[in-house]
C-alpha positions as CSV (number, residue, x, y, z in Angstrom):
1,M,-10.6,-20.9,7.7
2,G,-9.4,-24.1,9.8
3,S,-5.5,-25.6,9.7
4,F,-4.1,-23.4,6.7
5,D,-1.7,-25.4,4.3
6,P,-0.2,-23.6,2.3
7,R,1.3,-25.9,-0.2
8,S,-2.1,-27.1,-0.8
9,F,-3.7,-23.5,-1.5
10,I,-0.8,-22.8,-4.1
11,E,-1.9,-25.9,-6.5
12,E,-5.4,-25.2,-5.2
13,K,-5.5,-21.3,-7.0
14,V,-2.9,-22.7,-9.5
15,E,-5.4,-24.7,-10.8
16,W,-8.5,-22.3,-10.4
17,L,-6.1,-19.4,-12.3
18,K,-5.9,-21.6,-15.2
19,R,-9.2,-22.2,-15.7
20,E,-10.8,-19.0,-14.9
21,V,-8.0,-17.3,-17.5
22,G,-8.4,-20.2,-20.0
23,S,-6.7,-19.4,-22.9
24,K,-6.6,-15.4,-22.9
25,D,-3.8,-12.5,-21.2
26,A,-3.9,-11.2,-17.9
27,I,-2.5,-8.2,-16.1
28,V,-2.2,-7.8,-12.5
29,A,-0.6,-4.5,-10.4
30,L,2.7,-5.3,-9.0
31,S,3.4,-2.9,-5.6
32,G,6.0,-5.0,-4.4
33,G,3.9,-5.6,-1.2
34,V,3.4,-9.5,-0.3
35,D,-0.1,-9.5,-1.1
36,S,0.3,-8.8,-5.0
37,S,3.7,-9.8,-5.2
38,V,1.9,-13.8,-4.1
39,T,-0.5,-13.0,-6.6
40,A,1.6,-12.4,-9.4
41,V,3.6,-15.4,-8.7
42,L,0.5,-17.5,-8.7
43,G,-0.3,-15.7,-11.6
44,F,3.0,-16.6,-13.2
45,K,2.9,-20.3,-12.3
46,A,-0.4,-20.5,-13.8
47,I,-0.2,-19.0,-16.9
48,G,3.3,-18.2,-17.7
49,S,4.3,-15.2,-19.9
50,R,0.5,-14.8,-20.5
51,L,0.3,-12.2,-17.4
52,K,2.1,-9.0,-17.9
53,P,2.6,-7.2,-14.5
54,I,2.4,-3.6,-14.3
55,F,3.6,-0.5,-11.8
56,L,1.7,2.4,-12.1
57,E,4.0,5.3,-10.1
58,D,0.8,7.2,-9.0
59,G,3.2,10.0,-7.1
60,F,2.2,8.5,-3.8
61,M,5.1,5.6,-3.2
62,R,7.8,5.4,-1.1
63,I,11.0,7.3,-2.3
64,G,12.5,4.7,-5.4
65,E,10.0,2.4,-4.8
66,P,9.6,1.7,-9.1
67,E,12.8,1.0,-9.5
68,R,13.2,-1.6,-6.6
69,V,10.3,-3.4,-6.8
70,K,11.4,-4.0,-10.4
71,S,14.8,-4.9,-9.4
72,I,13.2,-7.9,-7.4
73,F,11.5,-8.8,-9.9
74,E,13.8,-8.8,-12.6
75,K,15.8,-11.8,-10.0
76,L,12.7,-13.7,-10.1
77,G,12.9,-13.9,-14.3
78,I,9.4,-11.6,-14.1
79,E,9.9,-8.2,-16.0
80,I,7.7,-5.1,-14.9
81,R,6.3,-2.1,-17.1
82,I,6.4,1.2,-15.0
83,Y,3.4,3.6,-16.5
84,N,4.1,7.5,-14.8
85,V,0.7,8.1,-14.3
86,E,1.2,11.1,-11.2
87,D,0.1,14.0,-12.7
88,E,-3.2,12.0,-12.9
89,F,-3.6,10.8,-9.2
90,L,-2.8,14.7,-8.2
91,E,-5.3,16.3,-10.4
92,A,-8.0,14.0,-9.3
93,L,-7.4,14.6,-5.6
94,R,-6.6,18.1,-6.0
95,G,-8.8,20.2,-3.4
96,V,-10.0,17.0,-1.9
97,R,-9.7,17.4,1.8
98,D,-12.4,14.3,3.5
99,A,-10.9,11.1,4.2
100,E,-13.6,8.7,2.5
101,E,-14.0,10.8,-0.9
102,K,-9.8,10.6,-0.6
103,R,-10.0,7.4,-0.9
104,K,-13.1,7.2,-3.6
105,R,-11.2,9.2,-6.0
106,F,-8.0,7.5,-5.7
107,R,-9.9,3.8,-6.5
108,D,-12.0,5.7,-9.3
109,T,-8.9,6.7,-10.7
110,F,-7.0,3.5,-10.2
111,Y,-8.9,1.5,-12.4
112,K,-9.8,4.3,-15.2
113,V,-6.0,4.2,-15.5
114,F,-5.6,0.5,-15.2
115,S,-9.0,0.4,-17.5
116,R,-6.8,2.2,-20.1
117,I,-3.5,0.2,-19.8
118,A,-5.6,-3.0,-20.0
119,R,-7.1,-1.9,-23.5
120,E,-3.1,-0.7,-24.4
121,L,-2.5,-4.3,-23.4
122,G,-5.6,-6.0,-25.0
123,V,-6.0,-7.9,-21.8
124,E,-9.7,-8.2,-19.9
125,I,-8.9,-10.4,-16.8
126,V,-7.1,-8.3,-14.1
127,L,-4.9,-9.8,-11.3
128,Q,-5.6,-8.5,-7.7
129,G,-4.1,-9.8,-4.2
130,T,-7.1,-8.2,-2.6
131,I,-7.5,-9.9,0.7
132,A,-10.5,-10.5,3.4
133,A,-9.0,-7.2,5.7
134,D,-9.7,-5.3,2.8
135,I,-13.3,-6.6,2.5
136,V,-14.2,-6.4,5.9
137,E,-13.0,-2.9,6.5
138,T,-15.1,-1.4,3.5
139,R,-18.3,-3.5,3.5
140,G,-18.4,-2.6,7.4
141,G,-18.3,1.1,7.0
142,V,-15.1,1.6,8.1
143,K,-12.9,3.1,5.4
144,T,-13.5,2.7,1.4
145,Q,-10.3,0.0,0.6
146,H,-9.2,0.7,-3.2
147,N,-9.0,-2.6,-4.4
148,V,-12.5,-3.9,-3.5
149,L,-15.2,-3.6,-5.9
150,E,-17.3,-6.4,-6.7
151,Q,-18.0,-7.1,-2.9
152,I,-20.1,-3.2,-3.0
153,G,-21.6,-4.0,-5.7
154,I,-19.3,-2.4,-8.4
155,D,-19.3,-4.3,-11.5
156,P,-15.7,-4.0,-13.0
157,L,-16.6,-5.5,-16.5
158,R,-19.5,-3.6,-16.8
159,S,-17.7,0.2,-15.1
160,Y,-14.1,-0.8,-16.3
161,G,-13.9,-3.5,-19.1
162,F,-12.5,-6.2,-17.1
163,K,-13.0,-8.8,-15.3
164,V,-11.2,-9.2,-11.9
165,L,-10.1,-12.6,-10.2
166,E,-8.6,-12.1,-6.2
167,P,-7.1,-15.6,-5.4
168,L,-6.3,-14.3,-1.7
169,R,-10.5,-12.6,-1.1
170,D,-10.6,-15.1,1.7
171,L,-6.8,-15.1,3.7
172,Y,-5.6,-12.6,6.5
173,K,-2.0,-11.1,6.0
174,H,0.1,-13.8,8.3
175,Q,-1.9,-16.2,5.8
176,V,-0.4,-14.5,3.3
177,R,3.2,-14.6,4.0
178,L,3.4,-18.1,4.7
179,L,2.2,-17.8,1.0
180,A,5.1,-16.5,0.1
181,R,7.8,-18.0,2.2
182,E,6.2,-21.2,0.7
183,L,6.8,-19.6,-2.9
184,S,10.3,-18.8,-2.1
185,L,9.7,-15.1,-2.7
186,P,12.8,-12.9,-1.0
187,D,12.4,-11.7,2.7
188,E,12.2,-8.2,1.6
189,I,9.0,-8.8,0.3
190,V,7.6,-11.9,2.7
191,N,8.5,-9.7,6.4
192,R,7.6,-5.9,4.0
193,R,5.6,-3.4,6.7
194,P,1.9,-3.2,4.8
195,F,1.8,-0.1,2.6
196,P,-1.5,1.6,2.2
197,G,-3.0,1.1,-1.6
198,P,-3.7,4.6,-1.8
199,G,-0.2,5.4,-0.2
200,L,1.1,8.4,0.9
201,S,-1.8,10.2,-0.2
202,I,-3.7,9.2,3.3
203,R,-0.4,9.2,5.1
204,I,-1.1,13.1,4.5
205,V,-4.4,14.5,6.3
206,G,-6.6,16.8,4.3
207,E,-5.9,18.2,1.4
208,V,-3.0,16.7,-0.8
209,T,-0.4,19.1,-2.2
210,R,2.7,18.5,-3.9
211,D,4.8,20.0,-1.0
212,K,3.0,18.0,1.5
213,L,3.6,14.8,-0.4
214,S,7.7,15.8,-0.7
215,V,8.1,16.3,3.0
216,I,6.0,13.2,3.9
217,K,7.7,10.8,1.4
218,R,10.9,12.0,2.8
219,A,10.2,11.8,6.5
220,T,8.7,7.7,5.1
221,A,12.1,7.5,4.2
222,I,13.8,8.5,7.6
223,V,11.6,6.5,9.7
224,D,12.1,3.5,7.5
225,E,15.6,3.5,8.1
226,E,15.5,4.4,11.7
227,L,12.9,2.2,12.3
228,S,14.4,-0.9,10.1
229,D,15.1,-3.3,12.7
230,I,12.2,-3.1,15.1
231,K,10.0,-5.9,15.5
232,C,6.5,-4.9,14.4
233,F,3.3,-4.6,12.1
234,Q,3.4,-1.1,10.5
235,A,6.1,1.7,11.1
236,F,5.3,5.2,9.4
237,P,5.0,9.1,9.7
238,V,2.0,11.1,9.2
239,L,1.6,14.4,8.2
240,L,-1.3,16.0,9.8
241,D,-3.8,18.7,9.1
242,G,-2.7,22.0,9.8
243,M,0.8,24.0,11.1
244,A,2.4,24.5,14.1
245,T,4.5,27.4,15.7
246,G,8.6,26.2,16.4
247,L,12.1,27.8,16.7
248,R,14.9,28.0,14.1
249,E,18.1,27.3,15.3
250,D,18.9,31.0,15.2
251,G,16.1,31.2,17.6
252,G,13.9,32.9,15.1
253,R,10.1,31.7,15.0
254,K,9.0,29.1,12.3
255,Y,5.9,27.8,10.9
256,G,5.6,24.4,10.0
257,Y,4.2,21.1,9.7
258,I,3.6,18.4,12.5
259,I,4.5,14.8,11.9
260,A,2.9,11.7,13.6
261,L,4.7,8.7,14.2
262,R,2.5,5.2,14.2
263,V,4.0,1.9,15.4
264,V,1.9,-1.3,16.3
265,E,1.6,-4.9,16.3
266,S,-0.6,-6.9,14.6
267,E,-1.3,-10.1,13.1
268,D,-4.3,-9.8,10.8
269,A,-4.6,-5.9,10.9
270,M,-8.1,-6.2,12.4
271,T,-6.5,-5.3,15.8
272,A,-3.7,-3.6,16.6
273,R,-1.8,-2.2,19.4
274,Y,0.5,0.5,20.1
275,V,4.9,-0.4,20.5
276,K,6.1,1.3,23.2
277,L,9.2,2.3,22.0
278,D,12.4,3.4,24.0
279,W,12.6,6.9,24.3
280,S,16.8,6.7,22.8
281,R,14.9,5.4,20.0
282,L,11.4,8.0,19.4
283,E,14.1,10.7,20.0
284,S,17.0,10.0,17.2
285,V,13.7,9.6,15.0
286,R,12.4,12.9,16.0
287,D,15.9,14.2,15.3
288,R,16.6,13.0,11.8
289,L,13.1,14.2,11.0
290,I,13.7,18.4,12.3
291,R,17.2,18.5,11.2
292,E,16.7,16.7,7.5
293,I,12.8,18.6,6.7
294,P,13.4,21.6,7.6
295,E,9.9,22.2,6.8
296,I,8.7,20.2,10.2
297,A,8.5,21.9,13.3
298,R,7.2,19.5,15.4
299,V,7.1,15.5,15.8
300,L,4.0,13.6,18.0
301,Y,3.7,9.9,18.8
302,D,0.9,7.6,18.5
303,I,-0.4,5.7,21.7
304,T,-3.7,4.7,20.4
305,D,-4.7,0.6,20.1
306,K,-6.9,-0.4,17.2
307,P,-10.0,-0.3,18.3
308,P,-10.4,2.7,18.6
309,A,-8.5,4.1,16.1
310,T,-7.9,2.5,12.8
311,I,-4.4,1.7,12.1
312,E,-4.2,4.6,9.1
313,F,-5.2,8.0,9.9
314,E,-7.3,8.6,7.0
């Protein structure tokens, strides 16, 4: 794609969605990230109230995320239905340790749940915020993105009963942000750091459990607060597999979790560079993690670029 004109792109995709959806209804899964948010707004421009936005609370979102997303879009005049499906997702991932298997199980559960909701709402068309980086990484065998289907030979109509429309599939993250600004979306969406489709399930290395999920949710809240002013593409904690020996405040031994911090700069998510945070900032994050989450015994900082690493650990 050459010079990118957000206004022309919006006009073109709104007309395309009008043609593709026709007189039918459609649904869109809103996560609160910039990709799904832009997709939802394009859909509303195209078909208005015939678009039904839903939020799947799969248990792997940030603390308070459903309420935050609902509040933001209510201010934009868009009503969201929240579906709590946490137990289904936790059961699907129970006992799974392999990263790719976790992503595939998440994808299958996501679309099975989505298919059930679509049938309940009488809808056969889904709008999805898939972007080019998702497709490139999935096709390249780097890691399976949960929102990539047709590009790897999965027919969503045959497998799940609905047609998928992806207006952003040829764009990268920086271009989607330009669209968000052109669509007058609030800064908290335009500049929101990306969050993986499978959520915190892939920020727990190895098996997912309720205890580990509780730890990573609290750690994520702390890192989000402490590093909110850092200019970067991504900043997040990862709960590593295994445990480490530590010391309690009274000098006694404890055996706790290991957290790795990941902070990177990137434009399109295809390459990334680690951010050289000040030691004082790292120490502040470490102190809060250790003090407020007693299950954590050790905090590490990841200084690996992409490549050779990926941005996410799993």
